[in-house]
C-alpha positions, -999 to +999 in steps of 0.1 A: -621-099+193-631-137+191-640-132+153-603-123+147-589-151+166-608-175+151-603-161+113-563-162+122-559-192+143-588-215+144-606-214+109-569-225+090-562-254+111-599-266+109-599-263+071-568-278+064-586-311+082-618-309+057-640-292+082-669-268+070-675-239+090-712-224+101-705-195+127-685-210+158-689-246+148-675-268+123-686-301+108-669-328+087-683-359+071-715-365+054-727-396+060-728-424+085-707-400+114-700-365+116-673-348+137-680-317+152-662-291+171-674-257+184-669-226+205-690-223+236-693-188+248-700-175+281-737-161+284-720-133+308-698-121+280-694-085+273-678-066+240-645-064+262-643-096+282-650-128+267-651-163+279-654-192+260-645-232+258-645-256+231-666-287+226-658-317+205-683-347+196-696-370+169-726-376+157-735-412+146-766-403+123-786-439+126-782-432+166-796-397+164-826-408+138-835-433+163-831-412+195-852-383+178-881-405+168-875-400+128-873-359+131-849-346+104-815-340+118-802-305+109-780-303+079-753-292+101-747-305+133-739-289+163-730-300+200-767-311+210-769-335+181-737-352+190-728-386+212-708-386+223-695-352+233-667-339+254-655-304+265-618-301+255-610-300+291-613-338+290-589-339+263-563-320+281-562-335+317-552-369+332-577-396+330-597-394+360-589-357+368-610-337+346-611-299+347-634-276+330-611-251+310-620-216+296-599-190+279-606-154+282-600-125+258-598-090+275-578-071+250-566-075+219-530-084+229-546-118+243-557-126+204-524-137+195-513-154+231-545-175+233-549-182+196-514-197+193-522-219+226-558-230+208-541-238+174-519-260+190-548-276+213-570-281+181-541-298+160-526-318+186-554-329+208-590-323+193-582-335+157-565-367+166-595-375+191-619-368+162-600-385+137-602-417+161-641-416+162-642-431+126-665-462+132-694-473+152-670-495+172-648-469+181-676-447+192-687-473+214-653-481+230-646-446+235-681-442+252-677-473+271-642-461+285-649-426+292-687-417+294-706-445+306-685-453+335-684-414+346-718-406+340-751-424+343-775-395+327-805-411+312-799-397+278-764-408+275-775-445+287-804-443+260-780-432+233-752-459+243-778-487+241-789-476+207-755-478+194-753-511+211-785-523+193-769-510+159-737-525+163-752-558+166-759-565+200-797-561+207-796-580+244-770-558+257-792-530+245-823-542+262-806-550+292-799-511+298-835-497+283-856-527+297-844-517+338-848-480+330-885-487+327-887-501+361-867-472+377-895-451+394-867-424+400-867-418+362-900-414+354-895-383+335-876-405+306-900-439+303-919-423+274-885-419+253-871-453+266-904-469+252-905-448+222-871-458+215-875-499+222-907-497+197-882-479+168-854-502+174-879-534+174-896-523+140-861-515+122-858-534+089-839-569+091-812-557+070-806-531+095-806-548+123-780-574+106 
């Protein structure tokens, strides 16, 4: 059922906005920033009872390369490669009132009902959200307003610090990363922080500037 929904309602709108498809993931962009939208299905799905939600995000390629330590970034970006990324509920709810929203398909009759709703949400919410994330400045602004002020996950803080460093704010990046090394509760992340600091400090001058 979900394949029918995707082909009829989601694939056309994504293609119209320049996205390429790989299974249930779409990418747009080729160089600095890649936009991503995917359908995340529940692990408990059965043939006749399908639940799913939508994730949207951006992959700033230089940030991912530094975060991943030079490991090759996949040719097709997935949600795990993105920072920032959010569930579609983030875009549909009032600020500060996030709700995780999932849809269900239990019969063929649900395809048109759910599909038309998703088509409108993608067109009116997801695409404009991604359109706005078209520069590092805008990615950082969104991250500061919507991610860092709400979540303090170490991985998110590291990614945010990398973005700040790449955007000509090395002092601010160090103010984020150095205290993480002194936090005994976050020892699991110490090696990652040290590796990232080393990579940032060894960037070529032209990239730093």
